[in-house]
C-alpha positions in Angstrom: 8.7 9.3 -23.4 8.2 5.5 -23.2 11.4 4.6 -21.3 11.0 1.9 -18.6 14.1 3.0 -16.5 14.2 5.3 -13.5 15.3 8.9 -14.0 18.9 9.4 -13.1 19.0 13.2 -12.8 16.7 15.8 -11.4 16.2 17.2 -14.9 14.9 13.8 -16.1 12.6 13.7 -13.1 11.2 17.1 -13.7 10.7 16.2 -17.4 8.6 13.2 -16.3 6.6 15.3 -13.9 5.9 17.9 -16.6 4.9 15.3 -19.1 2.5 13.7 -16.5 0.9 17.1 -15.8 0.5 17.8 -19.6 -1.3 14.4 -19.9 -3.6 15.3 -17.0 -2.1 13.0 -14.5 -1.7 14.3 -11.0 1.9 13.2 -10.0 1.2 14.0 -6.3 -2.3 12.9 -5.5 -3.7 13.8 -2.0 -3.3 11.2 0.7 -6.4 9.2 1.4 -7.7 9.1 4.9 -7.2 5.8 6.6 -10.4 4.0 7.2 -10.7 3.3 10.9 -13.4 0.6 10.5 -11.2 -1.4 8.1 -8.3 -1.3 10.5 -10.4 -2.5 13.3 -11.9 -5.2 11.2 -8.5 -6.4 10.1 -7.2 -6.3 13.7 -10.1 -8.4 15.0 -9.8 -10.8 12.1 -6.1 -11.3 12.9 -6.9 -11.8 16.6 -9.5 -14.5 15.8 -7.1 -16.3 13.4 -4.3 -16.3 16.1 -6.7 -17.6 18.7 -7.8 -20.3 16.3 -4.2 -21.4 15.6 -3.3 -21.4 19.3 -6.4 -23.5 20.2 -5.6 -26.0 17.4 -2.0 -26.2 18.6 -3.0 -26.7 22.2 -5.7 -29.3 21.2 -3.2 -31.4 19.3 -0.4 -31.2 21.9 -2.5 -31.7 25.1 
């Protein structure tokens, strides 16, 4: 089954799921836990960038 289009019926969807399982592909992998450290790091990075932009803006306008 090498079609590139989306399945239009439930039967086609079930056929794709069955083929994936036959090939050893898990069609419903378990959800990964969100990494708290990465979220905190990204949050602080965004805060630092915003402060930097605001300070540059204020420096140029004042």
